N, C-alpha and C positions, 0 to 999 in steps of 0.2 A: 503454405507459409512462405513468406518472403522476408529475407533479411533486409533491414532498412537502416539508414543512418540519418540523423537530423541534428540541427544545432540547438544547444541550450546555453545561452549566455557565452557563446564562443567556444563551447566544449562539445565535441562530437559524442552523441549518445547512439547506442546500438540497440535495435529492437527487432522483434519478430512481429510481422504484420500478417494476420490471418484474413484471407478473403474467401467468402463462400464460393464454391465451385459453380453452383447454379445461378442463373441470372442473365439478364439481357446485356448485350454490349452497350457500354456507356451508362449503365444503371448506377445511380448513386444510392448507397445504402446507409442506414443508421450505423454509427460506430461507437465503440467503447474503449476508453483507456483503462487499463487494468494494472494495479500495483499490489505488491505483496508485503510480507512481514519484514521486520527489522533485519537488515543485512542481506535480504534475499535477492536472488537473481531471476531473470526471465525464464529460466529453465525449470523453476520450481512452481509454486502454486499459481502465480499470475499467468504463466504459460499454459498450465492445465485449464484454467478457467477460460483463457483466450481461445483455446481449441474448441472447447465445448460450446461456447457462445457463438463462435463462427459457424458451427453446425446448425445453429438456430437462426442463421440469416444475417448476423451482424458482422461488419468488418471490425476486427479487434486488434489492439496493439498492447503487447507486453514488452517492456523495455527495461534496460539496466539504467538506474540512476547514475549521474556523474559519480566518480570515485569507486564504482562497483562494477563487477563483471567485465564485460567487454567494452564498456564505455570509458571515455577519457576522464581526465580530472585527477587532481591531487589535493590533499593527501588521500591515499587509498583507504577505504573502509571508514571514511569520515561520515558518520550518521548525522547529517544536518537537516532537520525538518524544513528549515527555510529554503535550502537549496532543493530539496526533494519536491516541495510544492511548486517552486519555479520550474523544475523539470516537467512536472505534470502539465503546467500551463503551456510549455513549449511543445509537449507531445500533442496537446489539443491543437496548437497552431499547425503542426505537421499534418495531423489528420484532416484539418479543415481545408487544406489545399490539395489533398490526395484525390485523384480522378475517380476513385471508387466510393467516395464518402459524400454524403449529404451534410454540408457544414452546419446546417440548422438542426441536426439530430445527432448530437454527440453526448454520450453519457460517461459517467465515471464510476468505477467499481474498485473498492479496496478491501483486501483481506488482512486481518490482524492489524499491525501498525499502519499498513497501507490504507486502512479505513479511516484512520485519524488524519493522515496526510491528504487523502482524497476529500475528506470533509472540509478541511481549510481551503483547499483548492476550489471546491464547489461554492463555498461561501463567498469567494472573492473573484470568481471567473464566470462571467455571464454566458460564455459559450457552452458550458456544461449544463445540459438541459434536464438531466435526471441523475440520481445518485443512489448507490447501493453500498452497504457495508456488511461484511461477513466476518463474524467472530472477531470484531475489532478491539484492539487494545487502545482504549480511550482513557488515558491517564489524567490525573489531577494532582494538585499539590498534596491533598490528603492521602490519596492512594500511593503516591511516591514515598511518603513517610512510612507507609505500611510495607511497601515492597523493598525499601532500601535501608531498613534498620533505624527508622526514626530520624529525628533532627540531626543527630550526630552522624549517622550513615549518609544522609543526603549532603550534609556539609562536607564530609570527607570526600565524596565523589566530586562535588563542585570544586573543591580545592585541587584535587588531582587533575581535573579537567583543565583548570586554569594554568597549572604548572606545565601540563603537556602541551597546551597551546603556546605558552610562552617559549618553551624550548623549540617547538616546531618553527616558530617565527624567527628564532635566534639562529638555529643551525640546521633546520630541515629534518631533524630526527622525529620519527613518529613512534609514540609509545602505544602498545596494544594490550588489550585483554582478549581472552576468548570471548566470542559473542555469546555462546551457549555452553552450558555444562549440565550433564545429567545428575550431578551431585548437588543436592540442595544446600544452599548457603556457601557455595564455592566462591571464594573471594577472588579467584583468578579469572572469573567470567562476569560479564555485564548482566547476564540473565542465567539463572540456574534452575535445574531440574524439577520434575522430569521433563525432558525435552526430546522425546524419542524420535520425533520426525527427523531431526537434524543429524541423527546418528545411525540411521538405517539406510543402507545403500540402495534399497529398493524404493525409497521414498525421497527424502530431501538431502541426503548425504551424497552430493554429486560434485564432480570436478569443477564446474564453473563457479561453485559457491566457495567462499573462504570464511572459515569460522573465526573471524577476528573483528574486533570493535575498537576503533581508535579512541584512546582515553580522552583526547581533546573534545570528543562529542558530548561529554557528560553535561556541561552547563546548558547548552542549547537543548539537549534532550530533556533535561529536567524542567526547563522553562516552558516546554511546548504544551499548549493547552487547546485540545480539539473541542472540549465541551463548550467553550465560549463561542465557537464557530456555529453551533447548532442553530441559534435563533436567526442567523443570516442565511441559512440554507432554505430557499423558498421554492425549490423545484420538487417534483415527485420523488419520494425517498422510501427506500426499503432498508430495514435493519434486521439482519438475521443473527441471532445470538442465543445464549442459553446459560443455565446455571453453571455448567462445566466449561464455559469459555472465559476468556480473560475479563476480569473486572465487570461482572454482570450488573452490579448496581450502577456503575457509570454508564453502561450501555442503555439502561432503562432511563436514566436521567437525560442522556443525550437524546433519546427518542422523544421524550416528553418536551424537551426544549426546542425541537425542530420548528423552524418558522414556516411550516406549510401544513395545511390540512390534508394534503394528498400524501399521506404517509402510512406505512404498514410495518408492524413489528411481528416477526416470525420467531417464536421461542422454541428452542430445541434443547434437550438435555444431553446431546451427543458430545463426546470429548472435543476439546478445542482443536487439537491437531487433526481430527477426523475431517474438519472443514477444509483442510488443505488439499486432501487427495483421496479420501475414502468415500464410502457411500454418502456420508453427510455432504460432501462436496458436490456429488452429483445432484442431490436434491436441492442444494443451495443454488447451483447453476440453473436448474430448471426454474426455480422461483425468480431468480434474477432475470432470466430471459423473458418470462411472462411479464414482469414488472416493466422492463425496458420496452417491450413491444407495445404495451399500453401507454407508457409515458411518452414514447416517441412516435406514436401512431400518426401516419400520414402517408400519402402515396409517394413512393420514391421519385426523386427528380432524375431527369436524364439530360 
């Protein structure tokens, strides 16, 4: 693993680049950009998948979005889908110039919310040649109504987001909620229980991660629509999901709408958070490796 830094719209992003140990000098390998859940950092699920996929022969990159983790950018903890997608594109640019990477064989993998961001990036970035999504949170206008208390709940969050953005622009103050709470219906958190992964020190409760969500994120977050990107994804695609993962109906709709015949749906009933770091994640990583080996198959360039 190598610590790397690269530019994204003038902001320095920090990542962990994993390079397989075996290989010829000067060999260029297929590469994968990997992103994780809402507010996550590279030391969580994206880093775990990066290590496992590097063991399968890929150069892999897990990085912190701007405003998160070790990367630069203000305001901190601002969950901006637009900026995250731009950061993914700039991560592809970084990989495409790296000496260990074949620039014609770069893939994208997203876990949970990262699957939605990676979907939009893949639909709009021709250098991403294959796509995979694991237990992805693929929201829609209708599911947001279900998740956030109907029309009144969504409207209240939009209004709070606008007020918070206005104040930030006025005096630089950033208003925060908890990102996650284990208590269902907790109004002090953007997403609430059960959220066991984020509160277990042996799993996702780690020091580089901050359990905060900038309130100004609400409007852009609620407007983000990854389902509409599906028809424009025309590269080989793998969707790993299940009835116990986030929004299973939306995952099926997303898969059906994918604009490629080279697609595979793997359905599993393991719990959502098990795909982050438990046995389900091992099986998912194996399936992703097989998919990307097939999708990116060609002799490595030197």
